[in-house]
N, C-alpha and C positions, 0 to 999 in steps of 0.2 A: 537777468543779466548775469553774467558769469563772475564769480568771485575774483577772477584773475584779470578782469577788464581794467583798462586805464594804467597798467603798469608799464613804465618806461625803461627802467634799468634795475638791475639786481646786483647787489654787491655782496662779497663774501669777505668780511674782515677776519683778521688772524686772531683777534683777542676781543674781550668784552670792552676794553678801554678803547681799542681802535674803533669798534662799532659805535660806542658812545660819542666819540669825536666826529665820526662821519655824520651821525644823525644830527648833532649840534651844528655842524658846519652847513649842511644841507638845509636844515630848517631855517637857519638865519638867512642864507642867500636866497632861499625860495619864499620868504615870507610875504611877499606881495602877491603871490599866486594862490588861488584857492583851488580846492579838488575835492571831489566826493570821497566818501569813505570806502576802502577796499575791505569787504566783509572778511576776509580771511585774515586780515592784518590788524596791527595796532597803529592808530593815526597819532602823529606827534603834534597835537594841538588841533584846535577847531578848524576844519576845512583845509588843513595843511596837505600838500602834496607828498609829504614825506611820511612813510609808513614803514613798520618793521615787523618782523616775526622771526621766531627762532624755534629750534627743536632739532631733532635727529634727522640726518640724511639718510641713514640705513636703520631699519628697524631692528633693535635689540630688544628681546623680551626674555622675561623670567618670571617665575612665580614666587610670590611672597609666603610667608609663614601660614597665611590663611588660604593659601592655594588660589590667589587672585592674580590673574596676569598683570604684569607691570611692564611698561615700555621704558627703556633707558636711553641716555645718551652717553657717549664716550667723552669724557672731560681730558683725559690724558692718556694717549695711546701707549706710551712707554711703560706706564704704571698699571694700565688696564683699570683706570679710575672711572666708575660709572656712577651717574646720578639719575634719579628718576625724571623722566620727560613729562612735566606737568603742564 
């Protein structure tokens, strides 16, 4: 089975607080429905149809002081503020 199977909708919130609000609202409204786990995502409760994932849309990489490749996400485009994508 494909890890993308069973997805119905994808949302792109503008902020972390908006994402949390969306997740809480959807989880509450869909609590009577059961769903299998989507392997590539985090499930919001046992058998919940609400899943989430996060990470970079564009691959940004650099090398750390030990010459290990590190993948980054851009937190703030204006300030060029990067954080490691873990």
